[in-house]
N, C-alpha and C positions, 0 to 999 in steps of 0.2 A: 768793368766796375768791381771794386773790391767787395767781397762778401762781408756782411755785418757779422760780428761775433754772436754766436748763439748764447743767450743768457739762460742758465739753468737755475730755476728757483726751487730750492729745497723745501719741501712741505714740512712744516713743523709738526712734531708729534702731538697728538691729543694728550692733554695733561689732566688726569683725574685723581681724586683723593678720597679716601675712606677714613672712618674714625672707629676705633675699637675701644669703647668704654663700657660696654654692656656685660652680659653674662659670658663667662668663659666658654660655655657650650656653644654660644652663638659665634664665638671667634673661629670655631672649626668650620662653620658654613662660610664665613667671610674669607678665611685664609684659602679655602678650596676655590672660591670664586677668583681670588687674585692669582692663584696658580693657573686657572683657566685663561685669564687675561694675558698672563705672561706667555702662555703657550700659543694663543690664538690671535693676538693683536700686537701692534707695535706701540701701544699706548705707553706713556710715561706714568707710572703709578706710584703714589705715595700713601703711606698709612700713618695715622697719628695714634699712638698707643702707649701703654705703660711699659717700663723697662722689662718686666718679667714676661711680657707677651711678644717681645720683638723676635724671639726665636721662631715664632709661627710664620713670620713674613720675610725672613732674610733671603729666601730663595725666589721670591716672587714680586719684589718691589724695587724701584729705583731709589727710593728715599724713605727712611723711617724717622718720624719726628716724635718727640716726647709730648705727652699731654702737658699743657701749660701749668705752671706752678699754682696759679690762682683759680684753676678750674673748680676744684672741690670746695673752695671757699664760696664761690659764686653759685654753684649748682649742688644741691643736696638730694639725697634719695638713694634707695637701693638700686643695684643694677637690675635691669629688666630688658630681655631680648637684646637689641642692638644699642640700647640707651639706658636711661635711668627712669625710675618710676614717676618722679614728680615734675621735672621741668617741662615746659612747653617745648615741643620738638623743634619748632621753627627758631626758637631762641638758641637751641643747641647748634642748628645749622649756621645761623648767623655768627655765633661766637667762633666756631671752628673755621668758617670760611675766611674770617679776618686774619687768622693765624697762618694761613697757607702761603707758600711762596708764589710769586707772580705767575699767573696763567693757569694755576691748578683750580679745579672746580669739583665740588662734591656732587655726584650725579643726583638728578631729581628723584630717581627711584629709591635712593637710600634715605629713609625717613626717620632713622633713630628709633624705630618701633619694632613690631613683630612681623612686619611685612617682608617676606622673602622673595616676592615675585621678581625683583630686579635681577636676582641671580639665576632663577628658573633652573634650566639644566646646564647652565654655564659654570660647572664646577669640575675640579680635578682633585680627587682624594688620593693621597699617597702618604707614606710614612714621613714624619718630620726628620730632618737631618740630625744625626748624633754629633755632639760637640767634642766628645772625648771618648776614647776607647776604655771600657771597664773590663777588668779581669777579676776572677775570684769565684767564690761559691755561688751556685745557682740560687735564685730567690723566688719566694712567693710573696707578691706585693699585696698589701691590704690598704684600701683607701677609706679610712673611717670618717666619712662625711658627717659633719655636725654644724648645721646652720642655726643661728640663734633667733632669727626673726621670722614672723609669718609673712607669706604662706610657705616659705622655703623650709621651715622647721618641721612641717608635716611629713617630710620625706626623710627624717632622721631615723636610722635604726638605733635601738637602745645601746648604750655603752656596754651594758652587761652581755649583749650578744657578741660584740667584738672581743671582749675579754675571754669569753668561752671559746670563741673561734680560734683566737691566737693560741690559747693553752693547748687545745686539741691538735691544732696543726703542728705546733712545736714538738709534741710527742709523737705524732703520726709520721712526720716527715723530718726526722732529726738530721738528715744529711743536707737539708736545705735551710737557708736563712729566711726566717719569717720577718717581714719588714713592713711597718706602717709608715706612711708618708703623706704629708699634706701640711697646710698652714694651721696654726693654732686658732686663728680666727674663724676657720671653717671646718675643723676636724677635732675629734676627740684626741686628747693627749694621754696615751695609755702606757702605763708601766706594768710589765709582767715579768716575773722572776724566772726566766727561761734562758739557758745559755745560747740558744740559737735564735733569739728574738732581738730585733733592733728597732727602736722607736726613732724615726726620722721626721716626726711631726715637729715643726719649728715655727718660730714667729715669722721668719722670712725664709721662703723656699722658692728658688728660681724654677720656673716651669721647665727650663732646659735641663735642670738636674733630674726632674721627674721623668722626662723623656729619655735621658741617658740611662736611668735605672732600668728601663725596659729591656736593655741589652742582655741582662743576666736573668731576667724573669722567665720562669717556665709557666707561671700563672699569675693572674691578678684577680682581686675580689673587691666588690664594693656595691653599694646601692646604686640604682640607675642615676648616673650623674656624669660629669664631663671626664673625670680622670679614667674611669674604666673605658670610656669611648676612645680616649687617646691611646690607652694600652692596646685596644683592638686595632687601631690604625697602625700601631708599631708592630703588629703581627703577634701579639701576646695572647695566648689562650685565656679568656676572661669570663668570670662568673659574676652575674649581677642579681641583685634582689630588688624587686620593684613591681609596678602595676602595669607596665607597658611592654610586655614581652615582644610582641611582633615588631614594634618600633625599634627596639634596641638589638634584637637578635637578627632581624632581617633588613628592615628599611634603612636603618642608620648604622648598620654594620657594613660599611662601604667596601671593605676589602674581603668580606666573607670569611673573616677569621673565626676559628673555632670558638664557640660561645655557649655558655650555659646560663640558665635562668631559674630563679625561684620566684614564683608570682605571689604577691600579697595584694590584698584589697587596697584601694587608693587611700583610704583613711585608716589603715591598719598596719602602718609601718612599725609601730611600737608593740604590736600584739600578733605574733605569729609563732609557729612551731619551730623554736630554735633548733631542737635536736634533729628534726627531720631535715631542715635546711642545711645544717652543718654536715649531716650524713651525705646529702646530695653533693655538696661541695667537695668532700673527700673523694667520693667516687669519680667526680669530674676530673680532679687533679690526678688521681691514679691512672685514669684512662689516658690522659695526656702524657704522663711520665712513661707509662708502659707502651705508648705508641699504638694503642687500640682505638 
């Protein structure tokens, strides 16, 4: 009797999708989770996100989709955690699920809120890929965060602090380029008349450009927020000002990069000892440059 041919049924990959519309700081958690999925599963993973954040996911997804054009007309509100402040979360899930290619599902654990239990310890933190090689003068990066609405504006450092910091750093480290970088919608746009100062705060700044700038940076400075955390992930010695020292120096300094911190009270970001803080920053930078 002739043998019947053996039929091999190829198992289809599980297809899952995530949405990145929330705070940029929460994108770091999400991108680390997708890196873990890429390393430890054979899932087909897609992400829906804005063009400037695609660089966070290009090494960890099978498909990157744009946020639909009508999304921000339909849903209003400030970014909050993995979602927005005002919309009902199930409405967000339903809206994005309808935009996905056939077979893709948003995991139940991803709730568009502040719940991170779905990623638990399933994260891989490592530097983001540089898109282009930069050459030139070594830099000290400053991220002059300035959010306009509450409660985020409570963590703004005064513009006068950044002006003083820039002027002193330009004089103290004349062989280095002192550079501010960020979006005008969320950063102070500062002009200082120093020949080694560059203002790269712009109306449109691609996050990949910020990441690429880290190649030449010997130090980065900013209030506790996402851009200093990205600098740390890129291996840049970074100094932060804020109220959560242990979180940013230890718990969420994932690669244990050299870090400094000046602690202020939670409600006193606008009222602290500028001179003492700047002196501590200068000492921190000198120790890095001198290799001590």
